[in-house]
PDB file of N, CA, C and O in Angstrom, chain B, residues numbered from 101:
ATOM      1  N   MET B 101      61.948  43.669-147.763  1.00  0.00           N
ATOM      2  CA  MET B 101      61.140  44.792-147.335  1.00  0.00           C
ATOM      3  C   MET B 101      61.622  45.332-145.986  1.00  0.00           C
ATOM      4  O   MET B 101      61.697  46.545-145.787  1.00  0.00           O
ATOM      5  N   GLN B 102      61.949  44.421-145.061  1.00  0.00           N
ATOM      6  CA  GLN B 102      62.422  44.836-143.741  1.00  0.00           C
ATOM      7  C   GLN B 102      63.746  45.590-143.844  1.00  0.00           C
ATOM      8  O   GLN B 102      63.956  46.571-143.131  1.00  0.00           O
ATOM      9  N   ASN B 103      64.644  45.138-144.728  1.00  0.00           N
ATOM     10  CA  ASN B 103      65.933  45.799-144.909  1.00  0.00           C
ATOM     11  C   ASN B 103      65.746  47.224-145.426  1.00  0.00           C
ATOM     12  O   ASN B 103      66.447  48.137-144.991  1.00  0.00           O
ATOM     13  N   LEU B 104      64.810  47.417-146.345  1.00  0.00           N
ATOM     14  CA  LEU B 104      64.514  48.746-146.882  1.00  0.00           C
ATOM     15  C   LEU B 104      63.946  49.653-145.789  1.00  0.00           C
ATOM     16  O   LEU B 104      64.256  50.843-145.739  1.00  0.00           O
ATOM     17  N   LYS B 105      63.122  49.090-144.923  1.00  0.00           N
ATOM     18  CA  LYS B 105      62.531  49.855-143.824  1.00  0.00           C
ATOM     19  C   LYS B 105      63.615  50.317-142.841  1.00  0.00           C
ATOM     20  O   LYS B 105      63.587  51.463-142.393  1.00  0.00           O
ATOM     21  N   ASN B 106      64.569  49.441-142.502  1.00  0.00           N
ATOM     22  CA  ASN B 106      65.656  49.810-141.600  1.00  0.00           C
ATOM     23  C   ASN B 106      66.542  50.894-142.215  1.00  0.00           C
ATOM     24  O   ASN B 106      66.983  51.806-141.515  1.00  0.00           O
ATOM     25  N   LYS B 107      66.801  50.799-143.510  1.00  0.00           N
ATOM     26  CA  LYS B 107      67.623  51.789-144.198  1.00  0.00           C
ATOM     27  C   LYS B 107      66.946  53.155-144.166  1.00  0.00           C
ATOM     28  O   LYS B 107      67.604  54.176-143.967  1.00  0.00           O
ATOM     29  N   PHE B 108      65.631  53.169-144.362  1.00  0.00           N
ATOM     30  CA  PHE B 108      64.881  54.427-144.354  1.00  0.00           C
ATOM     31  C   PHE B 108      64.895  55.060-142.964  1.00  0.00           C
ATOM     32  O   PHE B 108      65.075  56.273-142.851  1.00  0.00           O
ATOM     33  N   SER B 109      64.712  54.272-141.904  1.00  0.00           N
ATOM     34  CA  SER B 109      64.703  54.843-140.552  1.00  0.00           C
ATOM     35  C   SER B 109      66.088  55.351-140.166  1.00  0.00           C
ATOM     36  O   SER B 109      66.191  56.329-139.424  1.00  0.00           O
ATOM     37  N   PHE B 110      67.151  54.720-140.644  1.00  0.00           N
ATOM     38  CA  PHE B 110      68.509  55.197-140.375  1.00  0.00           C
ATOM     39  C   PHE B 110      68.733  56.558-141.033  1.00  0.00           C
ATOM     40  O   PHE B 110      69.362  57.437-140.444  1.00  0.00           O
ATOM     41  N   ARG B 111      68.221  56.734-142.248  1.00  0.00           N
ATOM     42  CA  ARG B 111      68.337  58.020-142.929  1.00  0.00           C
ATOM     43  C   ARG B 111      67.570  59.100-142.172  1.00  0.00           C
ATOM     44  O   ARG B 111      68.035  60.234-142.061  1.00  0.00           O
ATOM     45  N   GLN B 112      66.412  58.752-141.660  1.00  0.00           N
ATOM     46  CA  GLN B 112      65.613  59.721-140.907  1.00  0.00           C
ATOM     47  C   GLN B 112      66.354  60.167-139.654  1.00  0.00           C
ATOM     48  O   GLN B 112      66.348  61.353-139.327  1.00  0.00           O
ATOM     49  N   ALA B 113      66.984  59.248-138.956  1.00  0.00           N
ATOM     50  CA  ALA B 113      67.740  59.597-137.747  1.00  0.00           C
ATOM     51  C   ALA B 113      68.921  60.489-138.094  1.00  0.00           C
ATOM     52  O   ALA B 113      69.217  61.425-137.352  1.00  0.00           O
ATOM     53  N   GLY B 114      69.589  60.228-139.182  1.00  0.00           N
ATOM     54  CA  GLY B 114      70.707  61.060-139.611  1.00  0.00           C
ATOM     55  C   GLY B 114      70.251  62.458-139.997  1.00  0.00           C
ATOM     56  O   GLY B 114      70.941  63.440-139.721  1.00  0.00           O
ATOM     57  N   GLN B 115      69.092  62.548-140.634  1.00  0.00           N
ATOM     58  CA  GLN B 115      68.560  63.847-141.012  1.00  0.00           C
ATOM     59  C   GLN B 115      68.218  64.658-139.765  1.00  0.00           C
ATOM     60  O   GLN B 115      68.501  65.855-139.708  1.00  0.00           O
ATOM     61  N   GLY B 116      67.612  64.016-138.766  1.00  0.00           N
ATOM     62  CA  GLY B 116      67.265  64.714-137.531  1.00  0.00           C
ATOM     63  C   GLY B 116      68.491  65.240-136.810  1.00  0.00           C
ATOM     64  O   GLY B 116      68.485  66.362-136.304  1.00  0.00           O
ATOM     65  N   MET B 117      69.547  64.432-136.760  1.00  0.00           N
ATOM     66  CA  MET B 117      70.761  64.862-136.090  1.00  0.00           C
ATOM     67  C   MET B 117      71.405  66.036-136.839  1.00  0.00           C
ATOM     68  O   MET B 117      71.915  66.968-136.217  1.00  0.00           O
ATOM     69  N   THR B 118      71.380  65.988-138.155  1.00  0.00           N
ATOM     70  CA  THR B 118      71.929  67.088-138.951  1.00  0.00           C
ATOM     71  C   THR B 118      71.171  68.375-138.684  1.00  0.00           C
ATOM     72  O   THR B 118      71.776  69.441-138.568  1.00  0.00           O
ATOM     73  N   GLU B 119      69.859  68.286-138.586  1.00  0.00           N
ATOM     74  CA  GLU B 119      69.052  69.472-138.293  1.00  0.00           C
ATOM     75  C   GLU B 119      69.405  70.046-136.925  1.00  0.00           C
ATOM     76  O   GLU B 119      69.517  71.263-136.779  1.00  0.00           O
ATOM     77  N   TYR B 120      69.578  69.199-135.937  1.00  0.00           N
ATOM     78  CA  TYR B 120      69.944  69.672-134.600  1.00  0.00           C
ATOM     79  C   TYR B 120      71.325  70.330-134.607  1.00  0.00           C
ATOM     80  O   TYR B 120      71.536  71.335-133.928  1.00  0.00           O
ATOM     81  N   ILE B 121      72.248  69.778-135.356  1.00  0.00           N
ATOM     82  CA  ILE B 121      73.590  70.366-135.433  1.00  0.00           C
ATOM     83  C   ILE B 121      73.518  71.755-136.058  1.00  0.00           C
ATOM     84  O   ILE B 121      74.184  72.681-135.595  1.00  0.00           O
ATOM     85  N   ILE B 122      72.714  71.903-137.105  1.00  0.00           N
ATOM     86  CA  ILE B 122      72.563  73.214-137.740  1.00  0.00           C
ATOM     87  C   ILE B 122      71.937  74.210-136.770  1.00  0.00           C
ATOM     88  O   ILE B 122      72.377  75.357-136.700  1.00  0.00           O
ATOM     89  N   ILE B 123      70.934  73.797-136.033  1.00  0.00           N
ATOM     90  CA  ILE B 123      70.278  74.685-135.069  1.00  0.00           C
ATOM     91  C   ILE B 123      71.257  75.107-133.973  1.00  0.00           C
ATOM     92  O   ILE B 123      71.310  76.283-133.611  1.00  0.00           O
ATOM     93  N   VAL B 124      72.024  74.167-133.449  1.00  0.00           N
ATOM     94  CA  VAL B 124      73.004  74.484-132.402  1.00  0.00           C
ATOM     95  C   VAL B 124      74.064  75.440-132.942  1.00  0.00           C
ATOM     96  O   VAL B 124      74.487  76.354-132.235  1.00  0.00           O
ATOM     97  N   ALA B 125      74.493  75.242-134.174  1.00  0.00           N
ATOM     98  CA  ALA B 125      75.483  76.137-134.771  1.00  0.00           C
ATOM     99  C   ALA B 125      74.918  77.546-134.919  1.00  0.00           C
ATOM    100  O   ALA B 125      75.620  78.520-134.648  1.00  0.00           O
ATOM    101  N   LEU B 126      73.670  77.669-135.343  1.00  0.00           N
ATOM    102  CA  LEU B 126      73.052  78.990-135.475  1.00  0.00           C
ATOM    103  C   LEU B 126      72.912  79.682-134.119  1.00  0.00           C
ATOM    104  O   LEU B 126      73.131  80.888-134.014  1.00  0.00           O
ATOM    105  N   ILE B 127      72.553  78.932-133.091  1.00  0.00           N
ATOM    106  CA  ILE B 127      72.446  79.509-131.750  1.00  0.00           C
ATOM    107  C   ILE B 127      73.823  79.968-131.268  1.00  0.00           C
ATOM    108  O   ILE B 127      73.943  81.026-130.652  1.00  0.00           O
ATOM    109  N   ALA B 128      74.857  79.179-131.547  1.00  0.00           N
ATOM    110  CA  ALA B 128      76.211  79.560-131.136  1.00  0.00           C
ATOM    111  C   ALA B 128      76.654  80.837-131.838  1.00  0.00           C
ATOM    112  O   ALA B 128      77.253  81.709-131.209  1.00  0.00           O
ATOM    113  N   VAL B 129      76.370  80.959-133.124  1.00  0.00           N
ATOM    114  CA  VAL B 129      76.744  82.166-133.861  1.00  0.00           C
ATOM    115  C   VAL B 129      75.997  83.371-133.302  1.00  0.00           C
ATOM    116  O   VAL B 129      76.579  84.444-133.140  1.00  0.00           O
ATOM    117  N   ALA B 130      74.708  83.199-133.005  1.00  0.00           N
ATOM    118  CA  ALA B 130      73.932  84.300-132.427  1.00  0.00           C
ATOM    119  C   ALA B 130      74.470  84.693-131.055  1.00  0.00           C
ATOM    120  O   ALA B 130      74.550  85.881-130.741  1.00  0.00           O
ATOM    121  N   ALA B 131      74.838  83.715-130.240  1.00  0.00           N
ATOM    122  CA  ALA B 131      75.378  84.011-128.905  1.00  0.00           C
ATOM    123  C   ALA B 131      76.708  84.749-129.015  1.00  0.00           C
ATOM    124  O   ALA B 131      76.967  85.670-128.239  1.00  0.00           O
ATOM    125  N   ILE B 132      77.539  84.366-129.949  1.00  0.00           N
ATOM    126  CA  ILE B 132      78.816  85.061-130.138  1.00  0.00           C
ATOM    127  C   ILE B 132      78.572  86.502-130.564  1.00  0.00           C
ATOM    128  O   ILE B 132      79.249  87.416-130.093  1.00  0.00           O
ATOM    129  N   GLY B 133      77.611  86.705-131.450  1.00  0.00           N
ATOM    130  CA  GLY B 133      77.283  88.065-131.886  1.00  0.00           C
ATOM    131  C   GLY B 133      76.765  88.931-130.756  1.00  0.00           C
ATOM    132  O   GLY B 133      77.170  90.086-130.624  1.00  0.00           O
ATOM    133  N   VAL B 134      75.873  88.387-129.939  1.00  0.00           N
ATOM    134  CA  VAL B 134      75.335  89.145-128.810  1.00  0.00           C
ATOM    135  C   VAL B 134      76.432  89.453-127.807  1.00  0.00           C
ATOM    136  O   VAL B 134      76.509  90.570-127.296  1.00  0.00           O
ATOM    137  N   TYR B 135      77.279  88.477-127.522  1.00  0.00           N
ATOM    138  CA  TYR B 135      78.347  88.707-126.554  1.00  0.00           C
ATOM    139  C   TYR B 135      79.340  89.742-127.065  1.00  0.00           C
ATOM    140  O   TYR B 135      79.857  90.548-126.291  1.00  0.00           O
ATOM    141  N   SER B 136      79.609  89.719-128.381  1.00  0.00           N
ATOM    142  CA  SER B 136      80.547  90.711-128.903  1.00  0.00           C
ATOM    143  C   SER B 136      79.959  92.114-128.850  1.00  0.00           C
ATOM    144  O   SER B 136      80.701  93.088-128.727  1.00  0.00           O
ATOM    145  N   MET B 137      78.640  92.233-128.943  1.00  0.00           N
ATOM    146  CA  MET B 137      78.008  93.547-128.856  1.00  0.00           C
ATOM    147  C   MET B 137      77.938  94.054-127.415  1.00  0.00           C
ATOM    148  O   MET B 137      78.183  95.231-127.153  1.00  0.00           O
ATOM    149  N   PHE B 138      77.608  93.171-126.499  1.00  0.00           N
ATOM    150  CA  PHE B 138      77.379  93.574-125.112  1.00  0.00           C
ATOM    151  C   PHE B 138      78.435  93.064-124.150  1.00  0.00           C
ATOM    152  O   PHE B 138      78.240  93.140-122.937  1.00  0.00           O
ATOM    153  N   GLY B 139      79.553  92.545-124.657  1.00  0.00           N
ATOM    154  CA  GLY B 139      80.547  91.885-123.820  1.00  0.00           C
ATOM    155  C   GLY B 139      81.119  92.740-122.712  1.00  0.00           C
ATOM    156  O   GLY B 139      81.205  92.292-121.569  1.00  0.00           O
ATOM    157  N   GLN B 140      81.516  93.973-123.030  1.00  0.00           N
ATOM    158  CA  GLN B 140      82.133  94.826-122.010  1.00  0.00           C
ATOM    159  C   GLN B 140      81.112  95.194-120.933  1.00  0.00           C
ATOM    160  O   GLN B 140      81.443  95.221-119.747  1.00  0.00           O
ATOM    161  N   THR B 141      79.898  95.470-121.332  1.00  0.00           N
ATOM    162  CA  THR B 141      78.865  95.812-120.353  1.00  0.00           C
ATOM    163  C   THR B 141      78.562  94.616-119.454  1.00  0.00           C
ATOM    164  O   THR B 141      78.414  94.770-118.242  1.00  0.00           O
ATOM    165  N   ILE B 142      78.470  93.431-120.042  1.00  0.00           N
ATOM    166  CA  ILE B 142      78.194  92.224-119.258  1.00  0.00           C
ATOM    167  C   ILE B 142      79.329  91.957-118.280  1.00  0.00           C
ATOM    168  O   ILE B 142      79.085  91.635-117.118  1.00  0.00           O
ATOM    169  N   ARG B 143      80.577  92.091-118.749  1.00  0.00           N
ATOM    170  CA  ARG B 143      81.711  91.868-117.845  1.00  0.00           C
ATOM    171  C   ARG B 143      81.700  92.861-116.687  1.00  0.00           C
ATOM    172  O   ARG B 143      82.012  92.491-115.555  1.00  0.00           O
ATOM    173  N   GLY B 144      81.344  94.123-116.957  1.00  0.00           N
ATOM    174  CA  GLY B 144      81.261  95.117-115.883  1.00  0.00           C
ATOM    175  C   GLY B 144      80.183  94.774-114.875  1.00  0.00           C
ATOM    176  O   GLY B 144      80.388  94.915-113.669  1.00  0.00           O
ATOM    177  N   GLN B 145      79.029  94.322-115.364  1.00  0.00           N
ATOM    178  CA  GLN B 145      77.947  93.944-114.455  1.00  0.00           C
ATOM    179  C   GLN B 145      78.335  92.727-113.618  1.00  0.00           C
ATOM    180  O   GLN B 145      78.064  92.686-112.418  1.00  0.00           O
ATOM    181  N   VAL B 146      78.959  91.752-114.238  1.00  0.00           N
ATOM    182  CA  VAL B 146      79.386  90.554-113.489  1.00  0.00           C
ATOM    183  C   VAL B 146      80.453  90.920-112.468  1.00  0.00           C
ATOM    184  O   VAL B 146      80.471  90.371-111.367  1.00  0.00           O
ATOM    185  N   ALA B 147      81.349  91.849-112.825  1.00  0.00           N
ATOM    186  CA  ALA B 147      82.357  92.296-111.862  1.00  0.00           C
ATOM    187  C   ALA B 147      81.694  92.982-110.674  1.00  0.00           C
ATOM    188  O   ALA B 147      82.114  92.796-109.532  1.00  0.00           O
ATOM    189  N   GLY B 148      80.658  93.773-110.941  1.00  0.00           N
ATOM    190  CA  GLY B 148      79.919  94.403-109.846  1.00  0.00           C
ATOM    191  C   GLY B 148      79.238  93.383-108.956  1.00  0.00           C
ATOM    192  O   GLY B 148      79.252  93.520-107.733  1.00  0.00           O
ATOM    193  N   LEU B 149      78.638  92.356-109.554  1.00  0.00           N
ATOM    194  CA  LEU B 149      78.009  91.290-108.767  1.00  0.00           C
ATOM    195  C   LEU B 149      79.040  90.557-107.915  1.00  0.00           C
ATOM    196  O   LEU B 149      78.804  90.271-106.741  1.00  0.00           O
ATOM    197  N   ALA B 150      80.178  90.259-108.518  1.00  0.00           N
ATOM    198  CA  ALA B 150      81.227  89.557-107.769  1.00  0.00           C
ATOM    199  C   ALA B 150      81.718  90.408-106.607  1.00  0.00           C
ATOM    200  O   ALA B 150      81.980  89.886-105.523  1.00  0.00           O
ATOM    201  N   GLY B 151      81.846  91.716-106.824  1.00  0.00           N
ATOM    202  CA  GLY B 151      82.264  92.604-105.742  1.00  0.00           C
ATOM    203  C   GLY B 151      81.259  92.650-104.616  1.00  0.00           C
ATOM    204  O   GLY B 151      81.640  92.668-103.446  1.00  0.00           O
ATOM    205  N   GLU B 152      79.976  92.668-104.948  1.00  0.00           N
ATOM    206  CA  GLU B 152      78.945  92.671-103.907  1.00  0.00           C
ATOM    207  C   GLU B 152      78.946  91.358-103.126  1.00  0.00           C
ATOM    208  O   GLU B 152      78.818  91.362-101.901  1.00  0.00           O
ATOM    209  N   VAL B 153      79.088  90.248-103.827  1.00  0.00           N
ATOM    210  CA  VAL B 153      79.110  88.951-103.141  1.00  0.00           C
ATOM    211  C   VAL B 153      80.333  88.848-102.232  1.00  0.00           C
ATOM    212  O   VAL B 153      80.258  88.289-101.138  1.00  0.00           O
ATOM    213  N   ALA B 154      81.459  89.395-102.696  1.00  0.00           N
ATOM    214  CA  ALA B 154      82.683  89.338-101.900  1.00  0.00           C
ATOM    215  C   ALA B 154      82.681  90.362-100.766  1.00  0.00           C
ATOM    216  O   ALA B 154      83.518  90.295 -99.866  1.00  0.00           O
ATOM    217  N   GLY B 155      81.751  91.301-100.808  1.00  0.00           N
ATOM    218  CA  GLY B 155      81.662  92.293 -99.749  1.00  0.00           C
ATOM    219  C   GLY B 155      82.534  93.510 -99.963  1.00  0.00           C
ATOM    220  O   GLY B 155      82.690  94.318 -99.047  1.00  0.00           O
ATOM    221  N   THR B 156      83.112  93.666-101.154  1.00  0.00           N
ATOM    222  CA  THR B 156      83.984  94.803-101.414  1.00  0.00           C
ATOM    223  C   THR B 156      83.271  95.938-102.129  1.00  0.00           C
ATOM    224  O   THR B 156      83.852  97.009-102.300  1.00  0.00           O
ATOM    225  N   GLY B 157      82.053  95.738-102.543  1.00  0.00           N
ATOM    226  CA  GLY B 157      81.286  96.776-103.227  1.00  0.00           C
ATOM    227  C   GLY B 157      81.328  96.610-104.729  1.00  0.00           C
ATOM    228  O   GLY B 157      82.166  95.896-105.279  1.00  0.00           O
ATOM    229  N   ALA B 158      80.396  97.294-105.378  1.00  0.00           N
ATOM    230  CA  ALA B 158      80.257  97.143-106.827  1.00  0.00           C
ATOM    231  C   ALA B 158      80.561  98.419-107.576  1.00  0.00           C
ATOM    232  O   ALA B 158      80.229  98.535-108.756  1.00  0.00           O
ATOM    233  N   THR B 159      81.183  99.378-106.921  1.00  0.00           N
ATOM    234  CA  THR B 159      81.398 100.684-107.536  1.00  0.00           C
ATOM    235  C   THR B 159      82.234 100.592-108.808  1.00  0.00           C
ATOM    236  O   THR B 159      81.863 101.169-109.830  1.00  0.00           O
ATOM    237  N   ALA B 160      83.342  99.883-108.761  1.00  0.00           N
ATOM    238  CA  ALA B 160      84.223  99.783-109.932  1.00  0.00           C
ATOM    239  C   ALA B 160      83.536  99.036-111.070  1.00  0.00           C
ATOM    240  O   ALA B 160      83.636  99.447-112.226  1.00  0.00           O
ATOM    241  N   GLY B 161      82.846  97.955-110.759  1.00  0.00           N
ATOM    242  CA  GLY B 161      82.146  97.180-111.794  1.00  0.00           C
ATOM    243  C   GLY B 161      81.027  97.978-112.435  1.00  0.00           C
ATOM    244  O   GLY B 161      80.839  97.924-113.651  1.00  0.00           O
ATOM    245  N   LYS B 162      80.279  98.723-111.620  1.00  0.00           N
ATOM    246  CA  LYS B 162      79.201  99.553-112.159  1.00  0.00           C
ATOM    247  C   LYS B 162      79.752 100.674-113.025  1.00  0.00           C
ATOM    248  O   LYS B 162      79.158 101.014-114.048  1.00  0.00           O
ATOM    249  N   ALA B 163      80.874 101.247-112.631  1.00  0.00           N
ATOM    250  CA  ALA B 163      81.485 102.306-113.425  1.00  0.00           C
ATOM    251  C   ALA B 163      81.962 101.767-114.775  1.00  0.00           C
ATOM    252  O   ALA B 163      81.790 102.419-115.806  1.00  0.00           O
ATOM    253  N   ALA B 164      82.556 100.588-114.762  1.00  0.00           N
ATOM    254  CA  ALA B 164      83.025  99.981-116.014  1.00  0.00           C
ATOM    255  C   ALA B 164      81.846  99.658-116.929  1.00  0.00           C
ATOM    256  O   ALA B 164      81.919  99.891-118.136  1.00  0.00           O
ATOM    257  N   ALA B 165      80.762  99.124-116.369  1.00  0.00           N
ATOM    258  CA  ALA B 165      79.576  98.813-117.171  1.00  0.00           C
ATOM    259  C   ALA B 165      78.954 100.077-117.732  1.00  0.00           C
ATOM    260  O   ALA B 165      78.520 100.097-118.884  1.00  0.00           O
ATOM    261  N   SER B 166      78.906 101.125-116.937  1.00  0.00           N
ATOM    262  CA  SER B 166      78.345 102.391-117.391  1.00  0.00           C
ATOM    263  C   SER B 166      79.178 102.992-118.522  1.00  0.00           C
ATOM    264  O   SER B 166      78.628 103.493-119.503  1.00  0.00           O
ATOM    265  N   ALA B 167      80.489 102.942-118.386  1.00  0.00           N
ATOM    266  CA  ALA B 167      81.371 103.465-119.442  1.00  0.00           C
ATOM    267  C   ALA B 167      81.214 102.662-120.729  1.00  0.00           C
ATOM    268  O   ALA B 167      81.190 103.235-121.818  1.00  0.00           O
ATOM    269  N   ALA B 168      81.108 101.348-120.612  1.00  0.00           N
ATOM    270  CA  ALA B 168      80.940 100.502-121.800  1.00  0.00           C
ATOM    271  C   ALA B 168      79.593 100.777-122.465  1.00  0.00           C
ATOM    272  O   ALA B 168      79.499 100.798-123.692  1.00  0.00           O
ATOM    273  N   ALA B 169      78.549 100.987-121.657  1.00  0.00           N
ATOM    274  CA  ALA B 169      77.236 101.295-122.227  1.00  0.00           C
ATOM    275  C   ALA B 169      77.243 102.648-122.931  1.00  0.00           C
ATOM    276  O   ALA B 169      76.648 102.797-123.998  1.00  0.00           O
ATOM    277  N   ALA B 170      77.911 103.629-122.342  1.00  0.00           N
ATOM    278  CA  ALA B 170      78.001 104.942-122.978  1.00  0.00           C
ATOM    279  C   ALA B 170      78.773 104.859-124.294  1.00  0.00           C
ATOM    280  O   ALA B 170      78.408 105.512-125.272  1.00  0.00           O
ATOM    281  N   SER B 171      79.819 104.072-124.319  1.00  0.00           N
ATOM    282  CA  SER B 171      80.587 103.884-125.551  1.00  0.00           C
ATOM    283  C   SER B 171      79.735 103.201-126.617  1.00  0.00           C
ATOM    284  O   SER B 171      79.825 103.538-127.798  1.00  0.00           O
ATOM    285  N   ALA B 172      78.912 102.244-126.202  1.00  0.00           N
ATOM    286  CA  ALA B 172      78.033 101.555-127.148  1.00  0.00           C
ATOM    287  C   ALA B 172      77.008 102.510-127.738  1.00  0.00           C
ATOM    288  O   ALA B 172      76.700 102.440-128.928  1.00  0.00           O
ATOM    289  N   VAL B 173      76.478 103.406-126.906  1.00  0.00           N
ATOM    290  CA  VAL B 173      75.512 104.388-127.405  1.00  0.00           C
ATOM    291  C   VAL B 173      76.167 105.304-128.431  1.00  0.00           C
ATOM    292  O   VAL B 173      75.585 105.588-129.478  1.00  0.00           O
ATOM    293  N   THR B 174      77.375 105.763-128.130  1.00  0.00           N
ATOM    294  CA  THR B 174      78.100 106.633-129.055  1.00  0.00           C
ATOM    295  C   THR B 174      78.335 105.930-130.387  1.00  0.00           C
ATOM    296  O   THR B 174      78.135 106.524-131.446  1.00  0.00           O
ATOM    297  N   LYS B 175      78.757 104.672-130.340  1.00  0.00           N
ATOM    298  CA  LYS B 175      79.004 103.917-131.571  1.00  0.00           C
ATOM    299  C   LYS B 175      77.714 103.649-132.329  1.00  0.00           C
ATOM    300  O   LYS B 175      77.718 103.622-133.559  1.00  0.00           O
ATOM    301  N   ALA B 176      76.610 103.452-131.618  1.00  0.00           N
ATOM    302  CA  ALA B 176      75.334 103.170-132.271  1.00  0.00           C
ATOM    303  C   ALA B 176      74.797 104.393-132.994  1.00  0.00           C
ATOM    304  O   ALA B 176      74.078 104.262-133.985  1.00  0.00           O
ATOM    305  N   GLU B 177      75.132 105.564-132.517  1.00  0.00           N
ATOM    306  CA  GLU B 177      74.630 106.791-133.130  1.00  0.00           C
ATOM    307  C   GLU B 177      75.401 107.188-134.380  1.00  0.00           C
ATOM    308  O   GLU B 177      74.948 108.054-135.129  1.00  0.00           O
ATOM    309  N   GLN B 178      76.555 106.577-134.621  1.00  0.00           N
ATOM    310  CA  GLN B 178      77.355 106.915-135.797  1.00  0.00           C
ATOM    311  C   GLN B 178      76.707 106.329-137.043  1.00  0.00           C
ATOM    312  O   GLN B 178      76.213 105.201-137.032  1.00  0.00           O
ATOM    313  N   GLY B 179      76.716 107.115-138.121  1.00  0.00           N
ATOM    314  CA  GLY B 179      76.184 106.621-139.388  1.00  0.00           C
ATOM    315  C   GLY B 179      77.113 105.575-139.978  1.00  0.00           C
ATOM    316  O   GLY B 179      78.331 105.748-139.982  1.00  0.00           O
ATOM    317  N   LYS B 180      76.550 104.514-140.465  1.00  0.00           N
ATOM    318  CA  LYS B 180      77.352 103.440-141.056  1.00  0.00           C
ATOM    319  C   LYS B 180      76.876 103.189-142.481  1.00  0.00           C
ATOM    320  O   LYS B 180      75.676 103.186-142.758  1.00  0.00           O
ATOM    321  N   GLY B 181      77.812 102.983-143.360  1.00  0.00           N
ATOM    322  CA  GLY B 181      77.527 102.594-144.732  1.00  0.00           C
ATOM    323  C   GLY B 181      78.345 101.357-145.058  1.00  0.00           C
ATOM    324  O   GLY B 181      79.088 100.853-144.216  1.00  0.00           O
ATOM    325  N   MET B 182      78.208 100.881-146.259  1.00  0.00           N
ATOM    326  CA  MET B 182      78.950  99.679-146.641  1.00  0.00           C
ATOM    327  C   MET B 182      80.462  99.922-146.633  1.00  0.00           C
ATOM    328  O   MET B 182      81.233  99.000-146.371  1.00  0.00           O
ATOM    329  N   SER B 183      80.884 101.141-146.915  1.00  0.00           N
ATOM    330  CA  SER B 183      82.324 101.408-146.948  1.00  0.00           C
ATOM    331  C   SER B 183      82.909 101.661-145.569  1.00  0.00           C
ATOM    332  O   SER B 183      84.121 101.539-145.389  1.00  0.00           O
ATOM    333  N   SER B 184      82.079 102.012-144.587  1.00  0.00           N
ATOM    334  CA  SER B 184      82.605 102.340-143.250  1.00  0.00           C
ATOM    335  C   SER B 184      81.935 101.519-142.159  1.00  0.00           C
ATOM    336  O   SER B 184      81.878 101.955-141.010  1.00  0.00           O
ATOM    337  N   TYR B 185      81.433 100.353-142.493  1.00  0.00           N
ATOM    338  CA  TYR B 185      80.670  99.581-141.516  1.00  0.00           C
ATOM    339  C   TYR B 185      81.494  99.162-140.307  1.00  0.00           C
ATOM    340  O   TYR B 185      80.999  99.202-139.181  1.00  0.00           O
ATOM    341  N   ASP B 186      82.736  98.764-140.521  1.00  0.00           N
ATOM    342  CA  ASP B 186      83.558  98.287-139.401  1.00  0.00           C
ATOM    343  C   ASP B 186      84.443  99.373-138.801  1.00  0.00           C
ATOM    344  O   ASP B 186      85.239  99.080-137.909  1.00  0.00           O
ATOM    345  N   ALA B 187      84.330 100.603-139.257  1.00  0.00           N
ATOM    346  CA  ALA B 187      85.160 101.679-138.726  1.00  0.00           C
ATOM    347  C   ALA B 187      84.750 102.005-137.296  1.00  0.00           C
ATOM    348  O   ALA B 187      83.568 102.183-137.000  1.00  0.00           O
ATOM    349  N   GLY B 188      85.727 102.081-136.426  1.00  0.00           N
ATOM    350  CA  GLY B 188      85.465 102.437-135.037  1.00  0.00           C
ATOM    351  C   GLY B 188      84.935 101.323-134.175  1.00  0.00           C
ATOM    352  O   GLY B 188      84.446 101.581-133.076  1.00  0.00           O
ATOM    353  N   ASN B 189      85.014 100.087-134.638  1.00  0.00           N
ATOM    354  CA  ASN B 189      84.495  98.977-133.853  1.00  0.00           C
ATOM    355  C   ASN B 189      85.572  98.213-133.095  1.00  0.00           C
ATOM    356  O   ASN B 189      85.298  97.157-132.524  1.00  0.00           O
ATOM    357  N   ALA B 190      86.783  98.733-133.084  1.00  0.00           N
ATOM    358  CA  ALA B 190      87.842  98.063-132.331  1.00  0.00           C
ATOM    359  C   ALA B 190      87.520  98.145-130.850  1.00  0.00           C
ATOM    360  O   ALA B 190      87.103  99.200-130.374  1.00  0.00           O
ATOM    361  N   PRO B 191      87.703  97.061-130.110  1.00  0.00           N
ATOM    362  CA  PRO B 191      87.399  97.089-128.681  1.00  0.00           C
ATOM    363  C   PRO B 191      88.276  98.096-127.938  1.00  0.00           C
ATOM    364  O   PRO B 191      89.467  98.241-128.216  1.00  0.00           O
ATOM    365  N   THR B 192      87.657  98.773-127.001  1.00  0.00           N
ATOM    366  CA  THR B 192      88.416  99.727-126.178  1.00  0.00           C
ATOM    367  C   THR B 192      88.998  99.004-124.995  1.00  0.00           C
ATOM    368  O   THR B 192      88.424  98.035-124.498  1.00  0.00           O
ATOM    369  N   LYS B 193      90.139  99.476-124.546  1.00  0.00           N
ATOM    370  CA  LYS B 193      90.789  98.806-123.405  1.00  0.00           C
ATOM    371  C   LYS B 193      90.868  99.734-122.244  1.00  0.00           C
ATOM    372  O   LYS B 193      91.381  99.361-121.189  1.00  0.00           O
TER     373      LYS B 193
END
């Protein structure tokens, strides 16, 4: 009876770990998706923060973030269908 009890608790621990791995994987996929959508804007904002901390100003970083946000708005307003869903989504440089 004790051996059966230990086997059952080991299975429960394995199930819990599997659930946590699935949750972490889903969070990672969501984070990658969010970063790919807002990546250029976030990088521009961080560049502006770094410029302010360094004392050189945030003008260039703010301009880059503003341009990336404007580009995102333009892309969001375009009609998308199943045949053209990925059209125009190449990152701008």
